[in-house]
ZADO-1210 file (C-alpha; in nm, 4 decimals, padded with zeros to 6 digits):
<atoms>
<atom x="-00.5385" y="-06.3731" z="-07.3455" code="MET" pos="1"/>
<atom x="-00.8769" y="-06.2231" z="-07.2505" code="VAL" pos="2"/>
<atom x="-00.9736" y="-06.5267" z="-07.0417" code="SER" pos="3"/>
<atom x="-00.6449" y="-06.4962" z="-06.8509" code="THR" pos="4"/>
<atom x="-00.7157" y="-06.1280" z="-06.7827" code="LEU" pos="5"/>
<atom x="-01.0682" y="-06.2211" z="-06.6721" code="ASN" pos="6"/>
<atom x="-00.9313" y="-06.4813" z="-06.4291" code="ALA" pos="7"/>
<atom x="-00.6752" y="-06.2344" z="-06.2880" code="LEU" pos="8"/>
<atom x="-00.9446" y="-05.9695" z="-06.2479" code="HIS" pos="9"/>
<atom x="-01.1753" y="-06.2114" z="-06.0636" code="LEU" pos="10"/>
<atom x="-00.8939" y="-06.3271" z="-05.8357" code="ARG" pos="11"/>
<atom x="-00.8011" y="-05.9700" z="-05.7448" code="GLN" pos="12"/>
<atom x="-01.1669" y="-05.8770" z="-05.6889" code="TYR" pos="13"/>
<atom x="-01.2046" y="-06.1760" z="-05.4559" code="GLN" pos="14"/>
<atom x="-00.9067" y="-06.0499" z="-05.2544" code="GLU" pos="15"/>
<atom x="-01.0654" y="-05.7028" z="-05.2490" code="TYR" pos="16"/>
<atom x="-01.4028" y="-05.8352" z="-05.1287" code="TYR" pos="17"/>
<atom x="-01.2344" y="-06.0546" z="-04.8665" code="THR" pos="18"/>
<atom x="-01.0517" y="-05.7492" z="-04.7347" code="THR" pos="19"/>
<atom x="-01.3755" y="-05.5456" z="-04.7255" code="ILE" pos="20"/>
<atom x="-01.5523" y="-05.8328" z="-04.5483" code="GLU" pos="21"/>
<atom x="-01.2751" y="-05.8538" z="-04.2893" code="ARG" pos="22"/>
<atom x="-01.2929" y="-05.4790" z="-04.2261" code="VAL" pos="23"/>
<atom x="-01.6703" y="-05.4761" z="-04.1870" code="THR" pos="24"/>
<atom x="-01.6733" y="-05.7753" z="-03.9515" code="THR" pos="25"/>
<atom x="-01.3953" y="-05.6502" z="-03.7211" code="GLU" pos="26"/>
<atom x="-01.4776" y="-05.5747" z="-03.3607" code="GLU" pos="27"/>
<atom x="-01.7425" y="-05.3106" z="-03.3020" code="ASP" pos="28"/>
<atom x="-01.4839" y="-05.0986" z="-03.1232" code="THR" pos="29"/>
<atom x="-01.3696" y="-04.9260" z="-03.4420" code="LEU" pos="30"/>
<atom x="-01.4520" y="-04.5580" z="-03.4581" code="GLU" pos="31"/>
<atom x="-01.5996" y="-04.4196" z="-03.7814" code="ASP" pos="32"/>
<atom x="-01.2690" y="-04.2618" z="-03.8859" code="TYR" pos="33"/>
<atom x="-01.0865" y="-04.5932" z="-03.8236" code="GLU" pos="34"/>
<atom x="-01.3463" y="-04.7764" z="-04.0312" code="LEU" pos="35"/>
<atom x="-01.3077" y="-04.5269" z="-04.3172" code="LEU" pos="36"/>
<atom x="-00.9281" y="-04.5551" z="-04.2989" code="ALA" pos="37"/>
<atom x="-00.9548" y="-04.9347" z="-04.3143" code="SER" pos="38"/>
<atom x="-01.1931" y="-04.9179" z="-04.6113" code="LEU" pos="39"/>
<atom x="-00.9584" y="-04.6761" z="-04.7909" code="ASN" pos="40"/>
<atom x="-00.6699" y="-04.9144" z="-04.7266" code="LYS" pos="41"/>
<atom x="-00.8794" y="-05.2017" z="-04.8640" code="ALA" pos="42"/>
<atom x="-00.9469" y="-04.9994" z="-05.1806" code="ALA" pos="43"/>
<atom x="-00.5751" y="-05.0214" z="-05.2591" code="LYS" pos="44"/>
<atom x="-00.6123" y="-05.3917" z="-05.3390" code="VAL" pos="45"/>
<atom x="-00.8893" y="-05.3194" z="-05.5908" code="LYS" pos="46"/>
<atom x="-00.7994" y="-05.4815" z="-05.9240" code="PRO" pos="47"/>
<atom x="-00.5729" y="-05.2869" z="-06.1549" code="ARG" pos="48"/>
<atom x="-00.4178" y="-05.4774" z="-06.4415" code="ILE" pos="49"/>
<atom x="-00.1608" y="-05.3353" z="-06.6831" code="LEU" pos="50"/>
<atom x="-00.1585" y="-05.5011" z="-07.0244" code="VAL" pos="51"/>
<atom x="00.1333" y="-05.4407" z="-07.2615" code="CYS" pos="52"/>
<atom x="00.1843" y="-05.5669" z="-07.6146" code="ALA" pos="53"/>
<atom x="00.4454" y="-05.5268" z="-07.8885" code="PRO" pos="54"/>
<atom x="00.2092" y="-05.3252" z="-08.1117" code="SER" pos="55"/>
<atom x="-00.0816" y="-05.0821" z="-08.0934" code="ASN" pos="56"/>
<atom x="-00.2934" y="-05.3204" z="-08.3005" code="ALA" pos="57"/>
<atom x="-00.2393" y="-05.6009" z="-08.0478" code="ALA" pos="58"/>
<atom x="-00.3556" y="-05.3828" z="-07.7571" code="ILE" pos="59"/>
<atom x="-00.6537" y="-05.2605" z="-07.9591" code="ASP" pos="60"/>
<atom x="-00.7516" y="-05.6208" z="-08.0375" code="ASN" pos="61"/>
<atom x="-00.7462" y="-05.7129" z="-07.6684" code="VAL" pos="62"/>
<atom x="-00.9551" y="-05.4061" z="-07.5785" code="ILE" pos="63"/>
<atom x="-01.2101" y="-05.4691" z="-07.8547" code="VAL" pos="64"/>
<atom x="-01.2417" y="-05.8323" z="-07.7458" code="LYS" pos="65"/>
<atom x="-01.3015" y="-05.7289" z="-07.3824" code="ILE" pos="66"/>
<atom x="-01.5504" y="-05.4597" z="-07.4894" code="MET" pos="67"/>
<atom x="-01.7487" y="-05.7009" z="-07.7059" code="SER" pos="68"/>
<atom x="-01.7347" y="-06.0218" z="-07.4982" code="ASP" pos="69"/>
<atom x="-01.7019" y="-05.8562" z="-07.1547" code="ARG" pos="70"/>
<atom x="-01.5774" y="-06.0413" z="-06.8480" code="PHE" pos="71"/>
<atom x="-01.7645" y="-06.3203" z="-06.6723" code="VAL" pos="72"/>
<atom x="-01.7991" y="-06.3163" z="-06.2934" code="ASP" pos="73"/>
<atom x="-01.8070" y="-06.6178" z="-06.0609" code="GLY" pos="74"/>
<atom x="-02.1837" y="-06.6581" z="-06.1062" code="LYS" pos="75"/>
<atom x="-02.1750" y="-06.6569" z="-06.4876" code="GLY" pos="76"/>
<atom x="-02.2985" y="-06.2990" z="-06.5321" code="SER" pos="77"/>
<atom x="-02.1089" y="-06.0676" z="-06.7639" code="THR" pos="78"/>
<atom x="-01.9706" y="-05.7276" z="-06.6701" code="TYR" pos="79"/>
<atom x="-01.7571" y="-05.4601" z="-06.8329" code="SER" pos="80"/>
<atom x="-01.4373" y="-05.3740" z="-06.6475" code="PRO" pos="81"/>
<atom x="-01.3171" y="-05.0153" z="-06.6452" code="SER" pos="82"/>
<atom x="-01.0570" y="-04.9739" z="-06.9218" code="ILE" pos="83"/>
<atom x="-00.8169" y="-04.6891" z="-07.0004" code="VAL" pos="84"/>
<atom x="-00.5937" y="-04.7197" z="-07.3085" code="ARG" pos="85"/>
<atom x="-00.2680" y="-04.5303" z="-07.2740" code="VAL" pos="86"/>
<atom x="-00.0517" y="-04.4504" z="-07.5745" code="GLY" pos="87"/>
<atom x="-00.0805" y="-04.3058" z="-07.9203" code="ALA" pos="88"/>
<atom x="-00.1446" y="-04.4889" z="-08.2420" code="GLY" pos="89"/>
<atom x="-00.4804" y="-04.6501" z="-08.1833" code="SER" pos="90"/>
<atom x="-00.5690" y="-04.8612" z="-08.4859" code="THR" pos="91"/>
<atom x="-00.9366" y="-04.9131" z="-08.4101" code="ASN" pos="92"/>
<atom x="-01.1971" y="-04.6339" z="-08.3793" code="PRO" pos="93"/>
<atom x="-01.3968" y="-04.8415" z="-08.1266" code="LYS" pos="94"/>
<atom x="-01.1077" y="-04.8055" z="-07.8821" code="VAL" pos="95"/>
<atom x="-01.1022" y="-04.4237" z="-07.8857" code="SER" pos="96"/>
<atom x="-01.3790" y="-04.4044" z="-07.6198" code="SER" pos="97"/>
<atom x="-01.1451" y="-04.5660" z="-07.3639" code="VAL" pos="98"/>
<atom x="-00.8368" y="-04.3710" z="-07.4714" code="GLY" pos="99"/>
<atom x="-00.6683" y="-04.1678" z="-07.1977" code="LEU" pos="100"/>
<atom x="-00.7437" y="-03.8349" z="-07.3676" code="LYS" pos="101"/>
<atom x="-01.1172" y="-03.9081" z="-07.3992" code="ASP" pos="102"/>
<atom x="-01.1407" y="-04.0413" z="-07.0424" code="VAL" pos="103"/>
<atom x="-00.9646" y="-03.7317" z="-06.9021" code="VAL" pos="104"/>
<atom x="-01.1841" y="-03.4995" z="-07.1111" code="ASN" pos="105"/>
<atom x="-01.5001" y="-03.6682" z="-06.9765" code="ARG" pos="106"/>
<atom x="-01.3761" y="-03.6286" z="-06.6188" code="ILE" pos="107"/>
<atom x="-01.2953" y="-03.2607" z="-06.6787" code="ILE" pos="108"/>
<atom x="-01.6383" y="-03.2001" z="-06.8334" code="GLU" pos="109"/>
<atom x="-01.8092" y="-03.3642" z="-06.5353" code="GLU" pos="110"/>
<atom x="-01.6015" y="-03.1532" z="-06.2953" code="GLY" pos="111"/>
<atom x="-01.6611" y="-02.8170" z="-06.4634" code="SER" pos="112"/>
<atom x="-02.0181" y="-02.7734" z="-06.3330" code="ASP" pos="113"/>
<atom x="-01.9847" y="-02.6543" z="-05.9716" code="VAL" pos="114"/>
<atom x="-02.3518" y="-02.7167" z="-05.8882" code="ASN" pos="115"/>
<atom x="-02.3273" y="-03.0705" z="-06.0195" code="LYS" pos="116"/>
<atom x="-02.0110" y="-03.1296" z="-05.8146" code="LEU" pos="117"/>
<atom x="-02.1786" y="-02.9992" z="-05.4974" code="GLU" pos="118"/>
<atom x="-02.4759" y="-03.2264" z="-05.5641" code="GLU" pos="119"/>
<atom x="-02.2436" y="-03.5246" z="-05.6173" code="ILE" pos="120"/>
<atom x="-02.0588" y="-03.4473" z="-05.2918" code="ILE" pos="121"/>
<atom x="-02.3852" y="-03.4020" z="-05.1015" code="SER" pos="122"/>
<atom x="-02.5258" y="-03.7285" z="-05.2391" code="ASN" pos="123"/>
<atom x="-02.1966" y="-03.9009" z="-05.1611" code="GLY" pos="124"/>
<atom x="-02.2064" y="-03.7834" z="-04.7993" code="ARG" pos="125"/>
<atom x="-02.5673" y="-03.8994" z="-04.7603" code="ARG" pos="126"/>
<atom x="-02.4819" y="-04.2356" z="-04.9128" code="GLU" pos="127"/>
<atom x="-02.1735" y="-04.2661" z="-04.6899" code="LEU" pos="128"/>
<atom x="-02.3878" y="-04.2011" z="-04.3814" code="GLY" pos="129"/>
<atom x="-02.6437" y="-04.4568" z="-04.4965" code="ARG" pos="130"/>
<atom x="-02.3711" y="-04.7135" z="-04.5637" code="LEU" pos="131"/>
<atom x="-02.2102" y="-04.6539" z="-04.2237" code="GLN" pos="132"/>
<atom x="-02.5452" y="-04.7172" z="-04.0521" code="LYS" pos="133"/>
<atom x="-02.6003" y="-05.0280" z="-04.2640" code="GLU" pos="134"/>
<atom x="-02.2503" y="-05.1571" z="-04.1792" code="ILE" pos="135"/>
<atom x="-02.3235" y="-05.1129" z="-03.8091" code="GLN" pos="136"/>
<atom x="-02.6513" y="-05.3048" z="-03.8444" code="LYS" pos="137"/>
<atom x="-02.4800" y="-05.5842" z="-04.0376" code="LEU" pos="138"/>
<atom x="-02.2010" y="-05.6033" z="-03.7818" code="ARG" pos="139"/>
<atom x="-02.4565" y="-05.6481" z="-03.5031" code="ALA" pos="140"/>
<atom x="-02.6272" y="-05.9253" z="-03.6977" code="ARG" pos="141"/>
<atom x="-02.3017" y="-06.1037" z="-03.7797" code="ILE" pos="142"/>
<atom x="-02.1895" y="-06.0736" z="-03.4171" code="ARG" pos="143"/>
<atom x="-02.5222" y="-06.2230" z="-03.3017" code="ALA" pos="144"/>
<atom x="-02.4810" y="-06.5187" z="-03.5376" code="ILE" pos="145"/>
<atom x="-02.1204" y="-06.5744" z="-03.4245" code="VAL" pos="146"/>
<atom x="-02.2228" y="-06.5531" z="-03.0571" code="ASP" pos="147"/>
<atom x="-02.5139" y="-06.7923" z="-03.1142" code="ALA" pos="148"/>
<atom x="-02.2981" y="-07.0528" z="-03.2862" code="SER" pos="149"/>
<atom x="-01.9272" y="-07.0357" z="-03.2056" code="PRO" pos="150"/>
<atom x="-01.8833" y="-07.3851" z="-03.3520" code="TYR" pos="151"/>
<atom x="-01.9666" y="-07.5273" z="-03.6934" code="ALA" pos="152"/>
<atom x="-02.3233" y="-07.6488" z="-03.7256" code="ILE" pos="153"/>
<atom x="-02.4654" y="-07.9368" z="-03.9242" code="SER" pos="154"/>
<atom x="-02.5640" y="-07.8708" z="-04.2841" code="SER" pos="155"/>
<atom x="-02.9225" y="-07.9535" z="-04.1842" code="ASP" pos="156"/>
<atom x="-02.9356" y="-07.6341" z="-03.9778" code="TRP" pos="157"/>
<atom x="-02.9529" y="-07.2708" z="-04.0781" code="GLU" pos="158"/>
<atom x="-02.9129" y="-06.9619" z="-03.8599" code="ILE" pos="159"/>
<atom x="-03.1578" y="-06.6777" z="-03.9221" code="ARG" pos="160"/>
<atom x="-03.1911" y="-06.3343" z="-03.7700" code="ILE" pos="161"/>
<atom x="-03.5296" y="-06.2334" z="-03.6236" code="ASP" pos="162"/>
<atom x="-03.5482" y="-05.9281" z="-03.8517" code="GLU" pos="163"/>
<atom x="-03.8806" y="-05.8005" z="-03.7173" code="GLU" pos="164"/>
<atom x="-03.7571" y="-05.7714" z="-03.3577" code="ASN" pos="165"/>
<atom x="-03.3775" y="-05.7881" z="-03.3877" code="PHE" pos="166"/>
<atom x="-03.3062" y="-05.4273" z="-03.2902" code="GLU" pos="167"/>
<atom x="-03.5082" y="-05.4782" z="-02.9714" code="ARG" pos="168"/>
<atom x="-03.4344" y="-05.8404" z="-02.8794" code="THR" pos="169"/>
<atom x="-03.1223" y="-05.9550" z="-03.0679" code="GLY" pos="170"/>
<atom x="-03.2853" y="-06.2921" z="-03.1317" code="ARG" pos="171"/>
<atom x="-03.1518" y="-06.5560" z="-03.3689" code="VAL" pos="172"/>
<atom x="-03.3308" y="-06.8692" z="-03.4883" code="PHE" pos="173"/>
<atom x="-03.1794" y="-07.2064" z="-03.5599" code="PHE" pos="174"/>
<atom x="-03.3887" y="-07.3810" z="-03.8246" code="VAL" pos="175"/>
<atom x="-03.3571" y="-07.7501" z="-03.9118" code="ASN" pos="176"/>
<atom x="-03.4995" y="-07.8021" z="-04.2615" code="HIS" pos="177"/>
<atom x="-03.4846" y="-08.1799" z="-04.2487" code="ARG" pos="178"/>
<atom x="-03.6872" y="-08.2169" z="-03.9289" code="HIS" pos="179"/>
<atom x="-03.8777" y="-07.8878" z="-03.9656" code="LYS" pos="180"/>
<atom x="-03.7704" y="-07.7688" z="-03.6203" code="VAL" pos="181"/>
<atom x="-03.6664" y="-07.4227" z="-03.5086" code="SER" pos="182"/>
<atom x="-03.4973" y="-07.3058" z="-03.1893" code="LEU" pos="183"/>
<atom x="-03.4718" y="-06.9546" z="-03.0541" code="LEU" pos="184"/>
<atom x="-03.1503" y="-06.8024" z="-02.9174" code="PHE" pos="185"/>
<atom x="-03.1394" y="-06.4560" z="-02.7594" code="SER" pos="186"/>
<atom x="-02.8094" y="-06.2727" z="-02.7671" code="VAL" pos="187"/>
<atom x="-02.7708" y="-06.0835" z="-02.4423" code="THR" pos="188"/>
<atom x="-02.4052" y="-05.9817" z="-02.4642" code="SER" pos="189"/>
<atom x="-02.4672" y="-05.6979" z="-02.7112" code="HIS" pos="190"/>
<atom x="-02.7085" y="-05.4074" z="-02.6633" code="PRO" pos="191"/>
<atom x="-02.9283" y="-05.3553" z="-02.9681" code="PHE" pos="192"/>
</atoms>
């Protein structure tokens, strides 16, 4: 049962990441508010799995198993998914920390300190600004790679961004590892 939930979670996260990737690689013509709207829309496909069972003990067993073994991602690393247990009659004290009442109480406690909330909002805005700038930089780099190689290239070749001078020149390198050759390509269609 837990391995099936793990597989479903990974599949839904892959769909989520694919959607985020599509949004961040769209044309550079998106305004900031359009980008945020697209990212908010993408968040709707974030994994949410409802697990039901005929008894409280069965649900508690699934939760305890997930809490102890955790999920495994595509690279073999383990992670703990966010869990909320809804319903009365928990049969295992380990499960009480993810019970709806405890989760809601923690959220209320975090939200009762106004100064802490203002700090969280301020940090969130700073981080959002930083992420928006980083997305713009990544878009420029992805666009440069796409412009430099509109067709598939041999597996012997790799495309690299000239990170030291990219903002100024928009240069990309083609590197052939087998023959130890590199070629330079300057992207002139985009101002950097």
